[in-house]
C-alpha positions, -999 to +999 in steps of 0.1 A: +000-001-002+015+033-011+017+059+014+020+099+004+036+101+042+071+087+046+080+063+072+109+084+085+089+117+092+086+135+122+056+136+146+046+174+148+020+170+174+032+174+207+013+167+239+007+196+262+010+192+298-026+191+307-048+161+301-055+157+260-071+138+236-045+106+230-062+101+197-044+132+185-010+119+192-020+088+168-039+112+140-025+148+145-046+177+136-050+194+102-017+214+106+006+189+125+012+154+117+006+124+141+023+091+146-001+076+115-002+081+081-028+111+077-063+096+078-051+060+085-060+057+120-093+037+128-102+031+166-121+001+177-141-006+205-147+031+217-179+024+235-165+003+262-132+003+282-129+039+278-096+045+298-078+029+269-079+038+231-072+010+209-071+010+170-050+002+139-034+025+115-005+027+088+031+042+092+046+048+060+020+024+044+029-003+069-002-017+090+001-013+127-021-016+156-019+008+188-028+011+221-028+043+240-041+052+275-067+080+281-054+109+298-086+124+308-113+113+330-141+094+317-177+082+328-188+046+328-223+041+322-236+007+335-273+002+325-302-009+346-308-047+345-342-052+327-348-085+347-347-066+377-372-037+384-357-019+414-323-015+394-313+018+378-286+027+355-251+033+373-226+061+365-192+055+377-167+084+370-130+068+359-097+086+361-074+090+334-044+072+330-056+041+352-063+006+338-099-002+352-111-041+345-130-032+316-101-014+300-076-039+309-101-067+292-104-045+261-066-041+260-063-081+263-088-088+236-069-064+215-036-080+216-052-114+216 
């Protein structure tokens, strides 16, 4: 697969000192190149295990997988149990840069 982005290019996007979206390190911005070739990163399993970001992209046209931690805090939503009328949805905050059980499982499934 041909790529207009050379494999030996510099990653121009730099993370700030405050929490940031880790996807920007992989994708870059319109003005600064990220780690992967422009437009090639595809995130997987984004709906669960939100303290980790997993996906695939291309580096100089070579397919690669990526796993990175979310640096910002996220919210985990646990839906109500439809079989239990007294249950309700639970909302649990999760700190950034911490691997909770759901994120650890997501990461293990990605590596597998």
